[in-house]
N, C-alpha and C positions, 0 to 999 in steps of 0.2 A: 504494500500499500504506500503510495507516494504522499508527499506533504499536501498537495492540492486536494486529495481525497480525504485526508485527515482533517482538513480545514472545516468540513461541514459536519464533523462529528461533535458531539457535546464534549467539551474539554474535561478531562479527568486528571487533575494535578497529581503527580506521583509523590510529591512531598508536601503534604498539607501544612507542615510547619513553616514552609517558605512562602505560603500564600497568605497575604494579609489584606484587610479591607483597604480600599483606596484612601480612606480618611480615618485613621485610628482615633477613637474618641479620647479626649484628654480627661483628667480626673475632675475637671470643672464642668464638663458637659452633662446635661440632663436630657435624656430622651423624652420626646413628646409622649403623652399618655397613649396607651395602646388603643388602637382602633380609631384614632383621630388623625386628621390630616395636619401636616406641618404648615399652618396658615402663614407664619412669617416667611417661610421659604417660598410659598406660592406668591406672596406679596412682592418679595424681592425679585422674583422672576418677571413679575408683571411690570416692574420698573425698568427693565432692559429696553434699549432702543428698539423701535419697531423694525428697523432695517436689519437687525440681527436674525439670521435664519439658522436652524439646526443643520448640521452636516448630513447630507443624504446618506442613507444606508445602502451601500452597493451590494449587500448580500454576500460579501466575501467571507465573513465570519472568521477572520484570522485570529489565531490565538497568540497573544504576545507575552513575552517575558520582559518585564520591566527591570532596568538596571539603573541604580543611582549610587552616589558616593558622597561622603563628607570627610574632610581632612582630619579633623580632630574631634574628640569627644568631650574634652575639658572646656573648650572655648566655643563650641558650636552645639546647638540643640538638634539632636538627631531627629526627633519627631518633626520639628518644623522644617528642617532641611529635606527630609524624606517626603514630607507632605507636599511642599511646593514643587519638587521635581516630579512627583507622581501626578500632580495636577496637570503639569505641562504634558506628560505622556498621555493621560487620559483624554485631554482635549485633542491631542494629535490623532489618536487612534479611533476617536468617536465616529461611529458610522462605518468603520472598517472592521471592527472586531472588538475584542476586550482582553484585558490583562488577566492572565490566569496564574502567573507566578511572579514573585518579587524577589529580587536579589539586591541587597544594599550593603555596601562596604562602609563601615564607620571607622574612623581613625586610620585611614589608609591614604597615603599621598598619591596624587595623580601620576607622579613619576614612576610608580611601581608598575611593572608590566601586568597585563591582565592575568597571565598565568600564575602570577605570584600574589594576586589579591584573593583572599579566601572566597568571597561570594562570586566574583567574576570567574574564578577558576571553576567553581561548582556549576555556574551557569553554562560555561562552555562544555563541561563534561556531560551534563545531563541533556543539554540541547542536541549534542551530537550523537546521542544514543539512538539506536534504531527504534526504540519504543517511545521516543520523544513526542509529546503532543504540542510542541512549540513550532510555530510557522515563522515568527519574526521576533526580533529584539528591538525594543524601543528604550531610548534614554531620555531623561528629562532636559539635559543641557549638554552640549558638546564638551565644554570646558570641564565639566564635572566628571566626564568619563575618559577623556583622551588628552594626550599631549604628545608632541613630537610625531613619530611615525606609528603610534599605536592604532590610530584609526585605519590606516591602509592595511596594517597587518590583520586587524579584526575583519575588515571588509573582505579580504581575500579568503579568510577562514569561513566566513558566512557564505561566500560564493561557492566554495567547495562543498558545503553541506546543504546547499539549496535553501538557505535562510535569508530572509529580508532583514535589512538594518534600517530602522526609521530614526530620523532626527527632526526636532522641531525646526531647526535652521533650514531644512530642505522642504518642510511641509509634508513629508511623507517618506517613502523609501528612497534611499540614496541609490543613484545610478551613475556610476563613474563613466559610463559610456556617453553621458550628457556632458558637453563641454562646460556648461554653466555649473553643474555640480562639481566637476573637477576643480574649477577655479575657486568655488566657494570652499571646498574642503582644504585646498591649499592655503587660502586666507585664514580659515579657522585654525589650522595647525600652527601657522606662524603666530597668530594672535594669542593662542593658548600658551605657546612656548615663551613668548614675550611677557605674558602676565606672570608666569612662574618666575622668570628672571627678575622682573620688577618687584614682585612681592618679596623674593629672597633678598634683594638688595635693600629694600626698605627696612625689613626686619633686622638684618645684620647691621645696617648703618645706625638704626635706633639703639640696638644693644651695645654697639661700640661706644656711642655717645653716653649712654647711661652708665657704663662701666668706667669710662675715662673721666668724664666731667662730673658725674653725680656720685661715683663710687658705689653704685647700687649693686646689691646682691641679686644675681640673676637666676638663682635656682641651682639645683643639684645638691648632692650630699655635702654637708659642711666638712671642711678638712678636720682630720684628727686633731684634737686640742681645742676645737671650737664647738659651740652649740648655737642654735638660732633663737633669737628673741624678737619680739614685736618692735617694729621701727615706725609705727604710725600709719595713718590712712594712706591709701594708694593715691598718687598725685593725679591720676586720671579721674575726673569727677564721676564719670559713668561707672568705672570700676569701684570707686569709693562708695557710691550709693548701693552697690551690690554687696558691700561689706568686705571687699578685698583689701588687704593690708600688706604693707611692705615688711620685710624681714632683714635683719642684719646679723653679723657674726659677733659673738662675745666669747671670751675664754671659758672653757669648760673646766671647773675647778678640779675635776677628777683626772683629766688627761693633759691639760695645758702644762703642768709642771714637767711632765715626761718629755714634751716637745722641747722645752727650754733646756733640759738635761742633755738631750741628743745633740743640740747645737753646741753646747759647752764641750761635750766629748769630742765632737768633730774638730772644733777649733784647737783642742789640745793634741790633735794629731792622730786620734784613734780611727781605725778603719771602720767602714760601714758594717762589715761582718761582725766585728767585735762589739759594736754598739747593739746590733740585733741579738747577739749571744747574751750580752749582759741583761738586756730587757727580758729575755726568756728565762734566764736564771733567777731574776728577781721576781718572776711571776707577774710581770706587768701585762695586762690584757692588751692584745693587738687590736687594731681598728675594727675588724670583723666581730670580735667578741665584746668590745667595749660598746658598740652600737649595732647589735645584730639586726634590728629592724630595718636599718638603712643599708645593710651589707648582706642581704640574703643571698646574693650571687656568689659570695665568697665562702669557701668551705674550710680553709685552713685555719687552725686555731693557734698559730704561733707567729712570731715576728720572722720576717724573711729579709734578705738583703735588699730586695727590690722595694719592700714596704718602707724601710728606713730611708733608702735613697730617694724615693718619691717625696717623702716628708721634707728631707733636707734641701730638696731642689724646688720647693713650692714658695714663691715669693709672697703668698698671702700672709705668711707668718710675720712679715714686716709691718702689717697693718694696712697695706695697700691692696685694693681690690684688683683682681685680674679676671680676664675672660678671653677665650679663644687662644689659649697658649699653644695649642697644637694645630694651628692653622695650616691647611694644606692647599688652599686656593692661592692663586697668584695675582688676583685682581680684586679691587674693591675693599670694603671693610673687612672681609673674611681673610684678607692677606696679612693683616696687621694684628698681632697679639695686643690686647688692650691692658693698660695699666692705669689705675686711677691717678689723677694728678695730685691728690692729697690723701692723707691717712683716712681710711673709711671705717676701721674698727681697731680695737686695742691690739697692739703688737706683742708677739711672744719673743721676738728677737730684733735687734737693731738692724737697720739696713747695712751698716758697715760690717757687722758680724755675719750677716747673711751672705754678702758678697765674698767675704773672706772664707767662709765655709765652702763656697763653690770652688775655691782655688786650692783647698787643702789636698795634699796627697799623703796618705797614711804612711807612717814610718814602718819600714820593713826591716826585720832583723837580718844582720850580716851572718856570714858563716861561723863567726865566733859567738853568736847568740845575742850580741848587743844590737840595740836598735840604732839605725842611722837617722838622725834627726836633722831636718833642714828648716831653720828658723824662718828664712825668707822665701820659702816655697810659695809660688804663685804671686809674689810681690814684685818680681823683676820681669820687665818686658823688654823685648829686643827693640832697639832704636832703628834697626834696619828693615825688619819684616813685621814688627809689631806682635810677634808670637811671645808667649811666656817662655822664659828660659827654663830648660830642663834641669832638675836637681841631679847632680852627678857627684858620686863619692870618688875622690881622687887623693892618693897618698895619705889615707887616713884622716881626711878632713872634708867637710861639705864644700862643694863648688857648684857653679851654675854655668850652663852653656846653651848656645842656640846654634843649630846646624842649618837653620833657614829652610826647614822642611826636607833636608836631604836624608835619605834612607839607603839601606844596603841594596834596595832594588833598583837604584839609579846607577848609571855608569860613573865610574870614579872620575873620569875626565870631563864630566858635565859641568859647564861653567856655573858657579854659584859664589856668593860672597864668602869671605873667610869666616870660619867658625868663631863665634864670640865665646869668651871664657873669662870667668872671674871667680876669685875665692871669696867665701863668705866672710872670713875674718878681715880681709883687706877692705871689703866694701863697708863693713860695720865701722872700721876705723875711719874711713873717709867720710862717712856720714857724720860721725862725732866731731871730726875736725872741722868740716864745713859749717855745722850748726853750733859750734862752740861747745859741744858736749851737752847741750840742753835737751837733746832727744833722749838721752839716757840718764836723766835726773833720777835719783833714787837708787842708782846702782854705783857701786864703787869698783875701783880697779882690783880690789882684793877678792871680789866675788868671782866665781867660775865664769869663763868666757861664755859657756852655754847659757847661763842666766842672763848675762848682758845682752846676748844675741836675741833671746826671747823677749826681753824688755823692749829692745829697739823695734822688733817686728810688731809687738802689740801696739806700740805708740804709732807706728805707720798705719796700722789697720784702723785704730781709733780715729786718726785724722783723715781717713778716707783717701790715702795717697798710695801710689805705687812708684817704683823706681824704673826709669827708662835708661837703659845702658846701650851705647852704640860702639863700644870697643875703645873709644878715646876718652869718654867721660860719661857721667850720669847726671840725671836731673829727677826731681820729684814732680809727679803729675797727679792731678785730681782724677779719681777713678771714673767719675761720670763726665769728665770734660772731653772736648773733641780732640 
């Protein structure tokens, strides 16, 4: 039996759960008394212009499957969205048949292919079945159903299975053999893609501004060491009337001290692995155990190297709000990680200590079991290539060098600048001489050299300065200067 023969049969939906009334009643609706006419509805119909005529019934009796979609469930009312899309579809198919099955994807982006949308995939599977009672697919609006090349792909699929595809924009079934329909479909595809890009740009631009200029918390799980508190009414009047409120980060008294301890350990030269080990040995709850409701996707109940590394690399602990740190786009607001222009919440570590922690390299024990410590690690930059100088143990003392990116994988005769090299003790002496000894106030010449070196390094970090060395001399430079 072909589809034209099935068209005159009384439709028998195979999945009653997918068939819904055209207009699902809301909880505020009250049905008219049984056995009485809906007088108000009759009066409303009588008020329509006399020039409006009902669509003639051609007797085709087509059985339609309605498809609709809404992007989100939190910010869009599914009932309203499905209702108006269904209204458009019912008006379109009136006089030609009726909808016998409904498929509606809620919380699904239009950029998701049809085969990956739950309801759309179910529609395609059931409609292509030999027992299918569907003759045509109708959608309420092109942009709700398609973007990019999705329409052409579905149209080809419908053609193979002998199914019509109806759109309000064409006033009936689409026929790509018609030049006007081809031009219209091309225009709608371009317009839909443009709207996706415009909406994405507007949202990302707004979020970038809210993070940088307002320091606003934009959602997601709060970092370990913080908890969320109320920050007042929403600045959008409409959202405020609905009761939406802003949130901000504040230190969690249970976990914030552990974050501060981690930074202190890192600044003292301890490795990330040793920090994680000590946390586990002390029985400190890891993030997934400290806040299980927000970390249901995490199953491990112990501190790991990656967990500690992520915390030590998160600039939110300086009190500055961040957003889009892992940007992968190359254009527009999405290309720029956002950092608030001012402090947005209480800090757990100073900006100077945070930057210093990023430059720390853990001391590694030598063959004799003693740790090799480099007081100025991360504080010396090359004046030739702007790289940080490598810590290098030479003749039993700490030194620093820069090979300007040269590695053993390069040919030895490849042209490159001469390797920079400087001893730590010589540089410390030069700093004291140039600054008249004031940078090492509090230390005496009788104290061990290692103590003096640590004091000089701490003073540099506190002042937010680094050393720039070019082989002939050195200078101090502000970390955040150009």
